[in-house]
N, C-alpha and C positions, 0 to 999 in steps of 0.2 A: 377189453378192460383197460389196457394201457393208453388207448387213444384219448379217453376222457380226461386223464390226469396228466398227460404229457409224457411222451416217450423219453425225451431227453432227461427229464427230472428223475424218472424211474431208473433209467440206465445209470445215471450219475450216482444214485443212492445204492444201487446194487453192485456197481463196479464190474459189470459184465465185460468180458474180453472185447477189445476193439483192435482191429488191424488196419493200419494206414499203409497203402501201397503207393510208393513213390519211386520214380526212376526216369530215365531218359525216354523221349518220345520213341515209340515203336519197340520198346524193350520187352513187351509182353506182360505189362501190369494187368491189363484187363483179362488176358488169357489166364493168368494165375488166379484172379478172382473167380473167373468162370469155373475153373477146376475145383475150387473150394466150395462155391455156392451151388454148383450144378445148374446155373441159369446162364443164358446167353446174353452178352452185352453187345451193343453195336460195334461193328468192326469195319474199318475202311483204311485206305492208304492215307498217310499223313496223320494229322491230329484228329482223332475221333472223339476223345473225351475232352470237352471244352468247358465243363463245369464239374464240380465235385459230384460224385455219386456215393450216396450212403446206402449200403445194402444191409438191412436188418433181418437176420434169420431168427425165426422163433419156432421152437419145437411144438408149442401149443397149436393145435389145429382147431379150426372152427368151421361151421357150415358157411357156405358162400365161396367167393372166389379166393384163390390161393395167393395171387399176386396183387399188391396195391402200390400204386405209384402216386407220390405227392410232390409238391414243389415247396421247398423251404426258402422263403423269401426274407432275407435279412439285410439286403443291400439294394440301393437304387441303381438305375442303369449306369450311372457314372462311378459306381463302386463305393459310394459313401454309405455308411451304416444307417439303417432306418431306426427310428425310435423304438418301434415294436416290430418283432418278427412275426411271420405268420406261416402256418403250414396249410397249404391248399391242396385238397384232394384233387388229383388229376384224372386218373382212370384206374380200372381194375381189369384183371385178366385171369382166365383159367389155364391158358396154354402158354408154354414158354415161347412159342412162335409169335403169338400175339403180344407178349410182353416186350420183345425186342422192338417192335414198331412203336409201342407206347413209350418206351424209354427214349427212342429217337425223337418222337413228337414232344416229349416233356423237355428234353434238352433244347429243342428249337424254341419252345415257349419261353424258357429262361433267357435264351439269347436274343429274343425279340419281344422285349417287354411292351405291354400296351395292346397286344393282340390276344384275343380270348382263346382259351384252350380248345374250343370247338373248331377254330380255324386249323389248328395243328392236328387234332384227332381225325380230321377229314382227309388228311394227306395219306397217300400210299407210300410204301417204302421207297420207291424210285424218286418220288417227289421230295421226300425227306433228305435223300442223299444229295440232291442238287439245289436245295433251298439256300438262298443267300441270306445269311443272318446279319442282323444289325450290329451285334457285339461279337467280337472274336472269342472272348472268354468271359466268364462270370463267376463271382464268389457264391452266388445262390446255388442251392443244392437240389439235385434230383434224388428223392428218397424212395427206395424200393424195399417194400416190406414183403417177406416171404413167410407164410405160415405153413406149419407142418414140415419144417426143415429137420435135418438130422441133429443140429446143435443150436444153441443160443449164442449168437455171435454177431457183431457189427463190423462191417468192413467199409473202408473208404477208398474209392478209386479216384485218384487225382489226375488232372491233365499232366501229360509228360513234360519233362523239362527239355526245352530247346536251348541247349547250352550257348549257342551263338546269338541268342536274343535275350539280352539282359532283362528287358521288361517282362518277358514270359517267365524267366528264371525267378525273378523277384515275386511275381504273382504266385507261382507254385510254392515257393518258400513260405509265403504268407498263409496259403491254404494249409500247408503242413502244420504251421504253428497253431492255426485255429483248431485243427482236428486234435492235436496233442493236448491243447489246453481245454478241450471239451466245451467249446463255446457253441 
């Protein structure tokens, strides 16, 4: 139902709760989100989250796959805003294990604009972990929709703040502003 009329517009009109998780790199932001959502997010040493992740939990259940991953493209590779944004379906999954790999592949697709999703969906988990990305970070968003959840809630997992790198600090501060302003 929400897909046809735009999730953002519906969320904006309903004022459903949103939680933005921000903090230093390696401080457990993704682990906190995992505890709340009961889904696994990619984890590794160093910076794992390199683009925002929007996790939309919906209590409404429907037939078909439980997890849907999309790419919200609002910015070009150089970070300039695009005239029109688009939400591209990436892949769906039934199992939490399959979802982790799909999330990894979706983040790689955002960090390597110009390559098709098929290229990334063909990668195994090991290949995702060692893939050399074109971009270090991106403003574009991996959207994870979970149906049949325990509550209706949207969470944002942002890249960690690397305090000694002003460029990354400013990047994450800009993402926080975007999430709070509901853009």
